[in-house]
C-alpha positions in Angstrom: 90.9 121.9 113.2 87.2 122.3 113.7 84.7 121.2 110.9 83.9 124.7 109.7 87.6 125.3 109.1 88.2 122.0 107.5 85.3 122.7 104.9 86.8 126.2 104.5 90.1 124.9 103.5 88.5 122.3 101.0 86.4 125.1 99.5 89.4 127.3 99.2 91.4 124.7 97.5 88.7 124.2 94.9 88.5 127.8 94.1 92.4 127.9 94.0 92.3 125.0 91.4 89.8 127.0 89.3 92.0 130.0 89.4 95.2 128.0 88.8 93.6 126.4 85.6 93.4 129.9 84.1 97.1 130.5 84.5 99.3 130.1 81.4 100.5 126.7 80.7 103.9 128.2 79.8 104.3 129.0 83.6 102.4 126.0 85.0 102.9 123.2 82.5 101.5 120.6 84.9 97.6 121.1 84.6 95.4 119.8 87.5 92.2 118.8 85.9 90.3 117.5 89.0 90.1 118.0 92.8 88.7 115.1 94.8 87.7 115.0 98.5 88.2 111.9 100.6 88.6 110.6 104.0 87.2 112.2 107.3 85.8 115.4 105.5 83.1 113.2 103.9 81.8 112.0 107.2 79.9 113.7 109.9 81.1 117.2 111.4 83.9 116.7 113.9 87.5 117.7 114.6 90.0 116.7 111.8 93.7 116.9 111.7 93.8 117.4 107.9 91.7 117.2 104.9 92.4 114.5 102.4 92.4 115.3 98.8 93.4 113.9 95.5 94.6 116.0 92.6 94.1 114.4 89.1 96.6 115.5 86.4 96.9 114.5 82.7 100.0 112.5 83.2 100.0 108.9 81.8 101.3 107.4 85.0 101.5 108.6 88.6 102.6 105.9 90.9 101.1 105.9 94.4 102.5 108.6 96.7 104.7 110.2 94.1 104.6 113.6 92.8 104.5 114.1 88.9 107.1 116.6 87.3 105.9 120.2 88.0 103.7 119.3 91.0 105.7 121.1 93.5 105.9 124.3 91.4 101.9 124.1 91.0 101.5 123.3 94.7 103.7 126.3 95.7 101.8 128.7 93.5 98.5 127.3 95.0 99.9 127.5 98.5 99.2 123.8 99.1 102.0 123.4 101.5 100.3 125.9 103.8 97.0 124.2 103.8 96.3 121.5 106.4 95.7 118.9 103.7 97.2 115.6 102.9 97.3 115.6 99.1 97.6 112.7 96.7 98.6 113.1 93.1 96.6 110.8 90.6 96.5 110.3 86.9 93.5 111.1 84.8 94.2 107.8 82.9 93.5 105.7 86.0 90.8 105.4 88.6 91.5 107.9 91.5 90.3 105.6 94.2 92.3 103.0 95.9 92.6 101.7 99.6 93.3 105.2 101.1 91.2 107.3 98.7 88.1 105.3 99.5 85.0 106.6 97.4 86.3 110.1 96.8 83.8 112.9 95.8 84.8 115.1 92.9 84.4 118.8 94.1 86.2 120.7 91.3 87.0 119.9 87.6 88.3 122.0 84.8 85.1 121.3 82.7 82.6 121.7 85.4 84.1 124.1 87.8 83.5 124.2 91.6 80.8 121.9 92.5 79.0 124.1 94.9 76.3 121.6 95.9 78.8 119.0 96.7 80.7 121.4 98.8 77.5 122.6 100.7 76.6 118.9 101.3 80.1 118.1 102.6 79.8 121.3 104.9 76.5 120.0 106.2 78.1 116.6 107.0 76.2 114.8 104.2 79.3 113.9 102.1 78.6 110.3 102.5 75.5 110.5 100.4 77.7 111.8 97.5 80.2 109.0 97.5 80.0 106.5 94.8 79.3 102.8 95.4 82.1 100.9 97.0 84.1 98.5 94.7 83.8 94.9 95.1 86.6 92.9 96.9 87.6 91.7 93.3 87.7 95.2 92.1 89.8 96.5 94.9 92.2 93.6 94.7 92.6 94.2 90.9 93.0 97.9 91.6 95.7 97.4 94.2 97.5 94.9 92.0 97.6 97.5 89.1 98.9 100.1 91.6 101.5 97.8 93.0 102.8 97.0 89.5 103.1 100.7 88.7 104.7 101.2 92.0 107.3 98.7 91.4 108.1 100.0 88.0 108.7 103.4 89.6 110.8 102.0 92.4 113.0 100.2 89.8 113.3 103.4 87.7 114.0 105.6 90.7 116.7 103.3 91.9 118.3 103.0 88.4 118.2 106.9 88.2 119.7 107.4 91.6 122.5 104.9 90.7 123.3 106.8 87.6 123.2 110.3 89.2 124.6 109.4 92.5 128.3 110.4 91.8 127.6 113.1 89.3 127.7 116.8 89.9 124.5 118.6 90.7 121.8 118.1 93.3 120.8 114.6 94.3 117.9 115.7 96.2 115.3 115.6 93.6 116.3 112.0 92.5 116.5 110.8 96.2 113.1 112.3 96.9 111.6 110.6 93.9 113.1 107.3 94.9 111.9 107.7 98.6 108.4 108.5 97.3 108.4 105.5 95.1 109.6 103.3 98.0 107.0 104.6 100.3 104.0 104.0 97.9 105.5 100.5 97.1 105.8 99.6 100.7 102.3 101.1 101.6 100.6 99.0 98.9 102.6 95.8 99.7 101.4 96.1 103.5 97.8 96.4 102.3 98.0 93.4 99.8 99.5 91.1 102.1 
């Protein structure tokens, strides 16, 4: 997609996050508190396949590449599957950045609203100037080790849940999807650390 369209999708997603925050918690119990831009949309104007975003939620732990409970319902209401975006769910209780989400930029928060200045700078191809300082090699190694430990716990928990539910009545897809996500996240981190 062209640059203007990519920035349009990011802006639309930010305003959608703001709208979703006003919806009743009884209907959307998973609350997205922050939207971060990452990847190519923070660079110079050019063609992009997708925009990369992170959605921060108030869930204690969100292992890498997994979806917290309620995320699919929220995403469907926000029309996220129809957006050319690669979205990563992150916990508010841990740093949002890692080896993929390098120096992300906050573009919306429940407290501050849509950051029009950040979106304008990104649209002008000046997103790099908004990015925080890169972590040191030691900080990155520490962050990845914490992510790997969390992913391993999720992988073990998902394996146990799959084994427990495998032969019981009911749909196995949610359990198998969660196991696949935990596996993909763990293997991705393992590849980076080695």
